[in-house]
C-alpha positions in Angstrom: 107.3 107.1 87.5 111.0 106.1 86.7 112.1 103.1 84.6 114.8 102.4 86.1 114.9 99.5 89.2 114.6 101.3 92.4 117.0 98.1 93.7 119.5 96.7 92.2 120.7 93.3 94.4 122.6 90.8 92.8 121.4 91.0 89.2 118.0 91.3 91.6 115.8 94.4 90.4 113.3 96.0 91.7 111.2 98.3 90.7 109.6 101.8 92.7 106.3 100.2 93.0 107.4 97.0 94.2 110.2 98.2 96.9 107.2 101.0 98.3 105.0 98.2 99.1 108.1 96.7 101.1 108.8 99.9 102.8 105.0 100.0 103.7 104.9 96.5 104.5 108.3 97.0 107.1 106.7 99.9 108.0 103.1 98.7 109.3 105.4 95.8 111.3 107.0 98.3 113.3 103.8 99.9 113.7 102.4 97.0 114.9 105.5 96.1 117.8 104.9 99.4 118.9 108.5 101.2 117.7 107.9 104.9 117.7 110.6 107.3 116.7 114.0 107.9 118.4 113.5 103.6 118.9 117.2 101.8 118.2 116.7 98.6 116.0 119.3 96.2 115.3 119.5 93.9 112.1 121.2 91.0 112.0 120.6 89.2 109.2 122.7 88.2 105.7 119.7 89.0 103.2 121.0 92.4 101.8 117.0 92.9 100.6 115.5 92.3 103.2 118.2 94.9 105.5 117.7 97.5 103.0 113.9 97.5 103.0 114.1 97.6 107.0 116.3 100.2 107.0 114.1 102.1 104.5 111.2 101.3 106.7 113.5 102.1 109.6 114.3 105.7 107.8 110.9 106.4 107.1 109.5 106.1 110.9 112.5 108.2 112.3 113.9 104.9 114.1 117.8 104.7 114.9 118.4 101.5 112.4 121.8 99.5 113.6 122.8 97.0 110.9 125.4 94.0 112.4 127.4 92.0 110.7 125.8 88.0 111.7 129.1 87.1 111.1 129.9 88.6 114.1 131.3 86.1 117.1 128.5 85.7 119.8 130.6 87.3 121.7 131.5 90.6 119.8 127.3 90.5 118.8 126.8 91.2 122.6 129.1 93.9 123.3 127.1 96.1 120.3 123.9 95.1 121.3 124.5 96.5 124.5 126.3 99.4 123.2 123.0 100.0 120.7 120.1 99.0 123.6 118.0 98.0 121.1 114.0 97.8 121.2 113.6 95.0 118.7 115.9 93.0 117.2 115.2 91.4 113.9 117.1 88.2 112.6 117.9 86.3 110.0 
């Protein structure tokens, strides 16, 4: 295995094993929510590491991941959510 970090965010490094474990856990969460290939999932979070893990787990599961800016106005957020029609929304 590579000694290089798998993910570096704000100077914090995550190694391959830890990232793989986080992705497995997020994938299990998706399965627990009965999300299946092709479902749309929206994420509104400022936590870059959590967003990264959710996005990677979603790709693994064949989900359509939609990353929305958590700072958008409620009106813009509602428009975006109507447009992407997510089956589930993850919030900070």
